[in-house]
C-alpha positions as CSV (number, residue, x, y, z in Angstrom):
1,M,21.1,29.6,16.1
2,S,19.8,27.8,18.8
3,I,16.8,25.2,20.3
4,R,13.6,27.2,21.1
5,I,10.5,25.5,23.3
6,V,7.5,26.9,21.4
7,E,4.1,27.1,23.9
8,T,1.1,25.7,21.8
9,Q,-2.6,24.2,22.4
10,P,-3.6,20.4,21.5
11,F,-5.7,19.8,18.8
12,Q,-8.5,17.2,18.8
13,D,-8.4,15.6,15.7
14,Q,-4.7,13.9,15.5
15,R,-5.4,10.2,15.9
16,P,-3.8,8.3,13.5
17,G,-5.0,5.6,11.6
18,T,-3.1,2.4,10.4
19,S,-1.8,5.0,7.5
20,G,-0.5,7.6,9.7
21,L,-2.3,11.0,9.7
22,R,-4.0,12.2,7.0
23,K,-5.8,15.5,6.5
24,K,-6.0,18.2,3.8
25,V,-3.0,20.2,3.4
26,A,-4.8,23.4,4.5
27,V,-5.0,21.2,8.0
28,F,-1.6,20.7,8.2
29,M,-0.7,24.4,7.6
30,K,-2.4,25.5,10.7
31,E,-0.2,27.2,13.1
32,N,1.3,24.0,15.1
33,Y,-0.6,21.4,13.5
34,L,2.6,20.0,11.6
35,E,4.7,20.4,14.8
36,N,2.1,19.3,17.6
37,F,2.0,15.9,15.8
38,V,5.7,15.7,15.5
39,Q,6.6,16.2,19.0
40,S,3.9,13.8,19.8
41,I,5.5,11.2,18.0
42,F,9.3,12.4,19.4
43,D,8.0,11.9,23.0
44,S,6.0,8.8,22.6
45,V,9.0,6.8,20.7
46,A,11.5,8.2,23.3
47,A,14.5,7.9,20.8
48,P,17.8,7.3,23.1
49,A,20.6,10.1,22.7
50,G,22.7,9.3,19.2
51,S,19.1,8.0,17.2
52,V,19.1,7.9,13.4
53,L,16.2,9.3,11.7
54,V,15.0,8.9,7.8
55,L,13.0,11.0,6.7
56,G,11.6,11.7,2.8
57,G,8.4,11.9,1.4
58,D,6.5,11.4,-2.3
59,G,7.1,15.3,-3.4
60,R,3.0,15.9,-3.1
61,Y,2.3,19.5,-2.2
62,Y,3.8,21.1,1.4
63,N,6.7,18.1,1.4
64,L,9.7,20.0,1.5
65,E,8.6,22.9,3.9
66,A,7.5,19.6,6.0
67,I,10.7,18.4,5.9
68,R,12.2,21.9,6.9
69,V,10.5,21.7,9.8
70,I,11.0,18.2,10.8
71,L,14.6,18.4,10.9
72,A,14.5,21.4,12.5
73,M,12.4,19.5,15.5
74,A,14.7,16.4,15.1
75,S,17.7,18.9,16.1
76,G,15.7,20.1,18.6
77,N,14.7,16.7,20.3
78,G,18.3,15.5,20.6
79,F,18.5,13.3,17.2
80,S,22.4,12.9,16.2
81,R,21.4,12.1,12.2
82,V,18.8,12.3,10.0
83,I,18.9,10.8,6.8
84,V,17.3,12.6,3.8
85,G,16.3,11.4,0.4
86,R,17.3,14.3,-2.3
87,G,15.0,17.0,-2.8
88,G,12.9,15.3,-0.1
89,I,11.7,12.6,-2.5
90,L,11.7,8.9,-0.7
91,S,9.6,6.0,-1.7
92,T,7.5,4.3,1.1
93,P,9.7,0.8,0.4
94,A,12.9,2.6,0.0
95,A,12.2,4.1,3.2
96,S,11.4,0.9,5.3
97,N,14.9,-0.2,3.8
98,L,17.1,2.3,4.5
99,I,15.8,1.9,8.0
100,R,16.6,-1.3,8.3
101,K,19.6,-1.0,6.7
102,R,21.0,2.1,8.5
103,G,19.7,1.1,12.0
104,A,18.1,3.7,12.4
105,S,15.5,4.1,15.4
106,G,12.7,4.8,12.8
107,G,11.6,6.8,10.3
108,I,8.7,9.7,8.9
109,I,7.2,9.4,5.8
110,L,5.3,12.2,4.3
111,S,2.6,10.6,2.2
112,A,-1.1,10.4,2.1
113,S,-0.4,7.6,-0.5
114,H,-2.9,7.1,-3.3
115,N,-5.1,10.4,-2.3
116,P,-5.1,13.2,-4.7
117,G,-2.3,15.9,-3.8
118,G,-1.8,19.4,-4.8
119,E,-2.7,22.8,-2.9
120,H,-6.3,21.5,-2.4
121,G,-5.3,17.8,-2.1
122,D,-4.3,15.6,0.8
123,F,-1.2,15.2,3.0
124,G,-0.2,12.7,5.5
125,I,2.7,11.9,7.9
126,K,3.3,8.6,9.5
127,Y,6.2,6.7,11.6
128,N,7.7,3.8,11.1
129,S,9.5,1.8,13.9
130,G,12.9,0.6,13.7
131,N,11.9,-3.0,12.3
132,G,11.0,-0.8,8.9
133,G,7.6,-1.4,9.3
134,P,4.1,0.8,10.5
135,A,4.1,2.0,14.0
136,P,2.1,-0.7,15.9
137,E,-1.2,0.5,17.5
138,K,0.1,0.6,20.8
139,L,2.6,3.6,19.7
140,T,-0.1,5.2,17.5
141,E,-2.3,5.1,20.7
142,A,0.5,6.7,22.5
143,I,0.9,9.4,19.9
144,F,-2.6,10.4,20.1
145,E,-2.8,10.4,23.8
146,K,0.3,12.8,23.9
147,S,-1.3,15.2,21.3
148,L,-4.0,15.5,23.7
149,A,-2.1,16.8,26.4
150,I,0.7,18.5,24.4
151,S,1.6,22.3,25.7
152,E,4.9,22.8,23.9
153,Y,7.4,21.5,21.1
154,R,11.1,21.7,21.0
155,I,12.7,23.4,17.8
156,F,16.0,24.5,16.4
157,E,16.2,28.1,14.3
158,G,18.0,29.8,11.8
159,F,19.8,27.0,9.8
160,D,20.1,26.6,6.0
161,F,19.3,23.5,4.3
162,D,19.3,22.5,0.5
163,P,17.4,19.7,-0.2
164,E,19.0,19.0,-3.9
165,K,22.7,19.0,-2.5
166,L,24.2,15.5,-2.2
167,G,26.2,14.9,1.5
168,E,26.2,16.4,5.2
169,S,25.3,19.5,6.6
170,R,24.8,20.6,10.4
171,I,21.6,21.6,12.2
172,G,22.9,22.5,15.5
173,K,24.6,19.0,17.0
174,M,22.6,17.1,14.6
175,T,24.0,15.7,11.3
176,V,21.6,15.7,8.2
177,E,22.8,13.6,5.5
178,V,21.2,13.6,2.1
179,I,21.5,11.0,-0.1
180,D,20.4,9.4,-3.3
181,P,16.9,8.1,-2.5
182,V,17.3,5.3,-5.3
183,S,20.9,3.7,-5.1
184,D,20.3,2.1,-1.7
185,Y,16.8,0.7,-3.3
186,A,18.1,-0.4,-6.1
187,E,20.8,-2.6,-5.0
188,L,18.1,-4.5,-2.6
189,M,16.7,-5.1,-5.5
190,A,19.6,-6.1,-7.7
191,S,20.2,-8.8,-4.8
192,L,16.7,-10.3,-5.1
193,F,16.1,-10.6,-9.1
194,D,17.6,-11.9,-11.7
195,F,18.0,-8.3,-13.6
196,D,20.5,-10.7,-16.8
197,S,17.7,-12.8,-17.3
198,I,15.1,-9.5,-17.2
199,R,17.8,-7.7,-19.4
200,S,17.7,-10.3,-21.8
201,L,13.9,-10.4,-21.9
202,L,14.0,-6.9,-22.9
203,N,16.6,-7.0,-25.2
204,D,14.7,-9.7,-27.3
205,G,12.0,-6.6,-28.1
206,F,9.8,-7.1,-24.9
207,D,7.7,-4.8,-24.7
208,I,6.8,-3.0,-21.3
209,R,5.1,0.4,-19.9
210,F,5.2,1.8,-16.4
211,D,3.3,4.8,-15.6
212,A,5.1,6.4,-12.3
213,M,1.6,8.7,-12.2
214,H,3.7,11.6,-12.0
215,A,4.3,9.9,-8.3
216,V,7.3,9.0,-6.1
217,T,8.5,6.1,-8.6
218,G,9.4,7.9,-11.3
219,P,13.1,8.4,-10.5
220,Y,13.2,5.0,-9.2
221,A,11.5,3.4,-12.5
222,K,13.8,5.3,-14.9
223,E,16.8,4.2,-13.1
224,M,15.6,0.5,-12.9
225,F,13.8,-0.2,-16.0
226,E,15.5,2.0,-18.5
227,K,19.1,2.4,-17.7
228,R,19.6,-0.7,-15.9
229,L,17.2,-3.3,-17.5
230,G,17.6,-1.7,-21.0
231,A,13.9,-1.2,-21.4
232,K,13.6,1.5,-24.6
233,P,13.3,4.9,-24.0
234,G,9.7,5.8,-22.9
235,S,8.9,3.1,-21.5
236,V,8.2,5.2,-18.1
237,L,5.5,6.9,-18.3
238,N,4.7,10.4,-16.1
239,F,7.9,9.7,-14.5
240,V,8.3,13.1,-13.0
241,P,7.5,13.7,-9.5
242,L,4.7,16.3,-9.3
243,P,3.3,18.4,-6.5
244,D,-0.5,17.6,-7.6
245,F,0.5,14.2,-9.3
246,G,-0.2,16.3,-12.8
247,G,-3.7,17.0,-11.7
248,G,-4.2,12.8,-11.7
249,H,-5.0,10.7,-8.7
250,P,-2.4,8.6,-7.7
251,D,-4.2,5.1,-7.1
252,P,-2.6,2.3,-10.1
253,N,-6.5,0.9,-10.8
254,L,-8.4,0.7,-14.0
255,T,-10.2,3.8,-13.3
256,Y,-7.4,6.2,-11.9
257,A,-4.1,5.3,-14.2
258,R,-6.2,5.8,-17.0
259,D,-3.3,6.4,-19.5
260,L,-1.9,3.1,-19.0
261,V,-4.8,1.0,-19.5
262,K,-5.8,3.0,-23.0
263,I,-2.1,2.2,-24.1
264,M,-2.7,-1.8,-22.5
265,Y,-6.1,-1.9,-24.4
266,G,-5.0,-0.6,-27.4
267,E,-4.4,-2.0,-31.3
268,D,-0.7,-1.9,-30.3
269,A,-0.7,-2.6,-26.9
270,P,2.9,-3.8,-25.4
271,D,3.2,-7.0,-23.9
272,F,3.2,-5.6,-20.1
273,G,2.1,-2.8,-18.2
274,A,2.2,-1.7,-14.6
275,A,1.6,1.2,-12.7
276,S,2.1,2.4,-9.0
277,D,1.1,5.0,-6.8
278,G,1.7,8.2,-5.0
279,D,4.5,6.7,-2.4
280,G,5.2,3.5,-4.4
281,D,3.9,0.8,-2.1
282,R,1.1,-0.3,-4.3
283,N,1.4,-1.9,-8.0
284,M,-1.0,-2.8,-10.7
285,I,-0.4,-5.5,-13.5
286,L,-1.6,-5.4,-16.8
287,G,-0.9,-7.8,-19.7
288,R,-1.8,-7.2,-23.5
289,H,-5.5,-6.1,-23.4
290,F,-5.7,-8.3,-20.0
291,F,-5.9,-7.1,-15.8
292,V,-4.2,-8.9,-13.1
293,T,-6.4,-9.0,-9.7
294,P,-3.8,-7.9,-7.0
295,S,-5.3,-11.4,-5.3
296,D,-4.4,-13.3,-8.1
297,S,-1.0,-11.7,-8.3
298,L,-0.6,-12.9,-4.9
299,A,-1.2,-16.1,-5.4
300,V,1.0,-16.5,-8.6
301,L,4.1,-14.6,-7.0
302,A,3.7,-17.4,-4.5
303,A,3.4,-20.3,-6.3
304,N,6.2,-19.7,-8.7
305,A,8.8,-17.9,-6.2
306,K,11.8,-20.6,-6.6
307,L,11.9,-19.4,-9.8
308,V,13.4,-15.9,-8.3
309,P,16.8,-15.8,-7.1
310,G,15.4,-14.2,-3.6
311,Y,13.2,-16.7,-3.1
312,R,15.0,-19.9,-4.3
313,E,14.9,-21.9,-0.9
314,G,10.8,-21.5,-0.5
315,L,8.7,-19.3,1.4
316,L,8.3,-19.3,5.1
317,G,4.8,-18.9,4.8
318,V,1.9,-16.6,3.3
319,A,-0.4,-14.0,4.7
320,R,-3.3,-12.0,3.1
321,S,-5.6,-9.3,4.1
322,M,-9.1,-10.7,5.3
323,P,-10.7,-9.0,2.1
324,T,-8.5,-10.3,-0.2
325,S,-9.4,-13.8,-2.3
326,G,-8.9,-17.1,-1.2
327,A,-6.7,-17.7,-4.1
328,V,-3.3,-17.7,-2.3
329,D,-4.8,-19.9,0.1
330,R,-4.7,-22.9,-2.2
331,V,-1.3,-22.3,-3.1
332,A,-0.3,-22.4,0.5
333,K,-2.1,-25.7,1.0
334,A,-0.2,-27.3,-2.7
335,L,3.3,-25.9,-0.9
336,N,2.6,-27.1,2.6
337,I,3.4,-24.0,4.0
338,P,1.6,-22.2,6.7
339,F,-1.3,-19.4,5.4
340,F,-2.4,-16.5,7.6
341,E,-5.8,-14.3,7.1
342,T,-5.2,-10.8,9.1
343,P,-6.8,-7.4,9.2
344,T,-6.4,-5.0,6.6
345,G,-2.8,-2.9,7.6
346,W,0.8,-3.9,6.9
347,K,1.7,-4.0,10.6
348,F,0.0,-7.3,11.2
349,F,2.5,-8.6,8.2
350,G,4.8,-7.0,9.9
351,N,4.5,-8.7,13.0
352,L,4.3,-12.6,11.0
353,M,7.7,-11.3,9.2
354,D,9.6,-10.4,12.1
355,A,8.8,-13.7,13.9
356,G,9.8,-15.6,10.6
357,R,6.7,-17.0,9.8
358,V,5.8,-15.6,6.6
359,T,7.8,-14.4,3.4
360,L,5.2,-13.2,1.2
361,C,2.0,-11.0,1.8
362,G,-0.6,-9.1,-0.2
363,E,-3.9,-7.1,0.3
364,E,-6.3,-6.9,-2.5
365,S,-5.8,-3.1,-2.5
366,F,-3.2,-3.2,-4.7
367,G,-0.6,-4.2,-2.3
368,T,2.2,-7.0,-2.3
369,G,5.4,-7.2,-0.3
370,S,7.6,-9.3,1.3
371,N,10.2,-9.8,4.3
372,H,13.0,-7.7,2.1
373,V,11.0,-4.6,3.7
374,R,8.4,-4.1,6.2
375,E,6.3,-2.5,3.9
376,K,4.5,-3.7,0.8
377,D,6.3,-2.2,-2.3
378,G,4.8,-1.5,-6.3
379,L,8.0,-1.9,-8.0
380,W,9.3,-5.0,-6.4
381,A,5.9,-6.7,-7.5
382,V,6.7,-5.4,-11.1
383,L,10.3,-6.5,-11.1
384,F,8.7,-9.9,-9.7
385,W,6.9,-10.4,-12.5
386,L,9.0,-9.4,-15.3
387,N,11.4,-12.2,-13.6
388,L,8.8,-14.9,-13.8
389,I,8.3,-13.8,-17.5
390,A,11.8,-13.9,-18.4
391,V,12.1,-17.5,-17.0
392,K,9.3,-18.8,-18.1
393,R,8.9,-17.1,-21.5
394,M,5.2,-16.9,-21.3
395,S,2.4,-13.9,-21.8
396,V,1.0,-12.8,-18.7
397,E,-2.5,-13.9,-19.6
398,E,-0.5,-17.2,-20.4
399,I,0.7,-17.4,-17.2
400,L,-2.6,-16.5,-15.4
401,Y,-4.4,-19.5,-17.5
402,E,-2.0,-22.1,-16.2
403,H,-2.3,-21.0,-12.8
404,W,-6.0,-21.2,-13.0
405,G,-5.5,-24.9,-14.5
406,Q,-4.0,-25.8,-11.4
407,F,-5.3,-24.4,-8.7
408,G,-9.1,-23.0,-10.1
409,R,-9.9,-19.5,-10.5
410,N,-11.3,-16.7,-7.6
411,F,-13.4,-14.8,-9.8
412,Y,-13.2,-11.7,-7.7
413,S,-13.5,-8.1,-7.6
414,R,-14.3,-5.0,-5.3
415,H,-16.6,-2.1,-5.8
416,D,-15.9,0.9,-4.0
417,Y,-18.2,3.7,-3.4
418,E,-16.0,6.7,-2.1
419,D,-16.8,10.0,-0.3
420,L,-20.1,8.7,0.8
421,P,-21.9,11.0,3.8
422,L,-20.3,9.0,6.8
423,E,-24.2,8.7,8.3
424,A,-25.6,7.2,5.1
425,A,-22.1,4.9,4.7
426,K,-22.7,4.0,8.4
427,E,-26.6,3.3,8.0
428,V,-25.5,1.1,5.1
429,M,-23.1,-0.9,7.5
430,E,-26.2,-1.0,9.9
431,T,-28.3,-2.6,7.7
432,V,-25.9,-5.0,6.7
433,R,-25.2,-5.9,10.7
434,N,-29.4,-6.5,11.4
435,R,-29.7,-8.7,8.2
436,M,-27.1,-11.1,9.1
437,T,-28.3,-12.3,11.9
438,D,-31.1,-14.3,10.0
439,L,-29.0,-15.4,7.3
440,P,-27.0,-18.6,8.2
441,G,-28.9,-21.4,6.9
442,K,-30.8,-19.6,3.9
443,C,-30.7,-20.0,-0.1
444,L,-29.8,-16.3,-1.6
445,G,-30.2,-17.3,-5.2
446,K,-28.1,-20.6,-5.7
447,Y,-25.8,-19.5,-2.6
448,R,-26.4,-21.3,1.0
449,V,-25.3,-19.1,3.9
450,R,-22.8,-20.5,5.9
451,L,-21.5,-18.1,8.2
452,C,-22.1,-14.6,8.7
453,D,-19.7,-12.5,11.3
454,D,-17.8,-9.4,12.0
455,F,-14.1,-10.4,11.2
456,S,-12.0,-10.3,14.1
457,Y,-8.1,-11.4,14.0
458,H,-6.1,-12.7,17.3
459,D,-2.4,-11.7,16.7
460,P,-0.4,-14.9,17.2
461,I,2.8,-12.8,18.0
462,D,1.9,-10.2,20.4
463,G,-1.1,-11.3,21.8
464,S,-3.4,-8.4,20.6
465,T,-7.3,-8.4,19.2
466,S,-8.6,-6.4,16.6
467,R,-12.1,-6.3,16.3
468,G,-14.5,-5.0,14.0
469,Q,-12.6,-5.8,10.7
470,G,-15.5,-6.2,8.2
471,F,-18.5,-7.9,8.2
472,R,-18.2,-11.2,6.4
473,I,-21.1,-13.5,4.6
474,L,-19.6,-16.8,4.2
475,F,-21.4,-19.4,1.4
476,E,-21.2,-23.1,1.7
477,D,-19.4,-23.6,-1.8
478,G,-16.7,-21.1,-0.5
479,S,-18.1,-17.6,-1.9
480,R,-17.8,-14.3,-0.2
481,I,-19.5,-10.9,-0.1
482,I,-17.4,-8.7,2.7
483,F,-18.4,-5.0,3.3
484,R,-16.2,-2.8,4.9
485,L,-15.7,0.7,5.5
486,S,-12.2,2.1,4.8
487,G,-10.2,4.7,7.1
488,T,-7.8,6.1,3.8
489,G,-9.7,9.0,2.5
490,T,-9.7,12.3,4.1
491,Q,-13.1,13.4,3.6
492,G,-16.4,11.6,3.4
493,A,-16.4,7.4,4.1
494,T,-15.7,5.3,1.5
495,L,-17.6,1.9,1.6
496,R,-16.1,-1.2,0.1
497,I,-18.0,-4.4,-1.1
498,Y,-15.8,-7.5,-1.9
499,L,-17.4,-10.4,-4.3
500,E,-16.0,-14.1,-4.7
501,S,-17.1,-17.0,-5.8
502,F,-14.6,-19.9,-6.9
503,E,-14.7,-21.7,-10.3
504,P,-12.7,-25.0,-10.3
505,D,-14.1,-25.7,-14.1
506,P,-11.3,-24.4,-16.5
507,S,-13.8,-24.2,-19.4
508,R,-15.5,-21.1,-17.4
509,H,-11.8,-19.5,-16.6
510,G,-12.0,-17.3,-19.4
511,L,-15.8,-15.4,-18.2
512,D,-15.8,-11.8,-17.8
513,A,-15.5,-11.5,-13.6
514,Q,-18.7,-9.0,-13.1
515,E,-20.4,-11.4,-15.4
516,A,-19.4,-14.4,-13.4
517,L,-20.2,-12.7,-10.2
518,R,-23.7,-10.9,-11.3
519,E,-25.9,-12.9,-8.8
520,L,-23.4,-12.2,-6.0
521,I,-23.4,-8.3,-6.9
522,S,-27.5,-8.6,-6.6
523,I,-27.4,-9.9,-3.2
524,A,-24.9,-7.8,-1.8
525,G,-27.3,-5.0,-3.0
526,E,-30.3,-6.4,-1.4
527,I,-28.9,-7.0,1.8
528,S,-27.3,-3.9,1.9
529,D,-30.0,-1.7,0.3
530,I,-26.9,0.5,-0.4
531,E,-28.7,2.5,-3.6
532,R,-31.7,3.7,-1.3
533,K,-29.7,4.4,1.4
534,T,-27.2,6.4,-0.5
535,G,-28.4,7.4,-3.8
536,R,-26.0,5.8,-5.9
537,E,-26.4,3.8,-8.5
538,K,-23.0,2.2,-9.3
539,P,-20.1,2.3,-7.5
540,T,-17.3,4.9,-8.2
541,V,-14.9,2.6,-8.8
542,I,-14.7,-1.3,-9.9
543,T,-11.7,-3.2,-9.8
C-alpha cells in the first residue's frame, strides 16, 4: 500500500459551470477523466496540511465508484480526514451544513442535481468552499486552468473501504469517517423549526405527501416526516435512492413529479404535497389542487418568517435571482429590509449571506434557502411551509390568497425548451438581441416597452461583475419577458422564457396563470421567432 504518482494527459472539456462539472456517465468513466478533475481541484484549493474534506453524493450511478477514487486521491494529496455519508449518500444542503459544522476546508459533492441518472444518464462533481457554498468563479476558473496543464495525479493504492460501516478507518495516514448522513442535518432543522407544532398539526389529521423521486432526500424525509414528526406511514413516496432514480427525471416540477401531481389533483387529495430533486436542494410545494410557484413561495416565507423560531428576530434582507418574479421585492419594501437582485447561481447569495446582508434567498428554478447553510435547501423549505401552516391553521391555497390580497399577485410562468440544438438556441437569442434595440418606447399589444437590456450584476461584496446573464424586456406596468440560455444540461441547450405580469386587483387573482399571461406569451413568440427557428410548437416544460 503506497502513494503512486500517475502520469496523465489533460482533457479540454473540464470547465466547471456554476453547478460544477456535469457530463454523461460514460465521459466520467474514461481513463483518468475523474482523476484529472479531482487533482485539479486539490491543486487549486491548496488545502493546508491536516485539512478535513466532506464527501458524498446523491446516490446516482457511478457515485460509489467515484467516492473510492476521491478517497484514494485525498489520501495521496495529504488530507488528514474525510467525512463521508454512509453508502456514499449526502444531500447538497447536508454537505454544506457538515462543512460549516466540522470546520472542513471544503467538500466534494457528487451530483448532476435534477438531471437524469443511470448508466446512460448524467454525472456531476463540484467543490464547495469552507463557507459551505459553491466555489466562487475565481476558483472554478483556477480549477479549469489546472486541468489544461495537468501531467500527473497522486493516488493511494491498495486499501479496503466499507461505505456502509459507521465509524473510522484509515487510508494510509488519512482517517475516513463514515457518518449517518441524516442526523446532523435533522438536528439543524429541529433548531430552526417548531417540531412540536408541526407534530400537533399532523396528529390532528393534516395529511401530507412528500415525493423523494427515488433520490437523495428519501432517507432524510422518512426520518423527519414519519419518524420525528409523526406523519402517517406512506406519507413519503419513492424514498429509496436508486442509481437511475427509478427511471424518472428527478426534477420537482409539474411535468416530472407526475406521481405527486396525480395524487394532489385527485379526488381524495391530501392537504399538502411537496417534492425534492436529485441532490435535495430544490423543492416544489402543492396544496390540494393548488400549485405554488417558487417565486410566490419565497415571498410567502419572507412575509411570514417571524412565525418560525429560527427567524423570529426578523430578516437581515432578502435576495432573488434576476429571472425570479418580483413578488418578494414588495415584501422587502413592506418590511423595510434590503433587497438584492442577482444572477442565477447560489454563490452570489452566499457572498451576501457571509457579509450579513441577507437571510432568505430564492430562485425561480424551485430553489429556496436561508443563511442556515450556503446552498438552497429543499427539505428546509418544506418544513418552513409546514411550520407556517401549523401556526396559521390555514390551507396552502388560503395562505396564498391572503398573501395576494396584501401584496398583489405576480402572474408568472417559465417556458423551457429543452435539448435544443445549440446553434438553433443561439439563433433565437441573437434574434431577440437584434430586435431589442428597436423596442424601447414601442407598444406591444397593451404593453409599452420601458427598457431592454442584457442583465449584468456588480457584486457589492467581492467587487466582481457578471455580464450576459439574460435578455430582459421590461414594460412600463412592471411586466417582464426574459430570455436565457441555461447551462445545467449535458447535451444540447435549454432555452428558458420567463413571463411575468403584476395584478393588484383581488377579483382577478383566481385567474389561471397561462391565461393571464396569454398576450405576453404571444409577444415572446413573435419577438424570438422560436417556433420557426427551433421547430418546436410548444415548450418541453411549463411551470
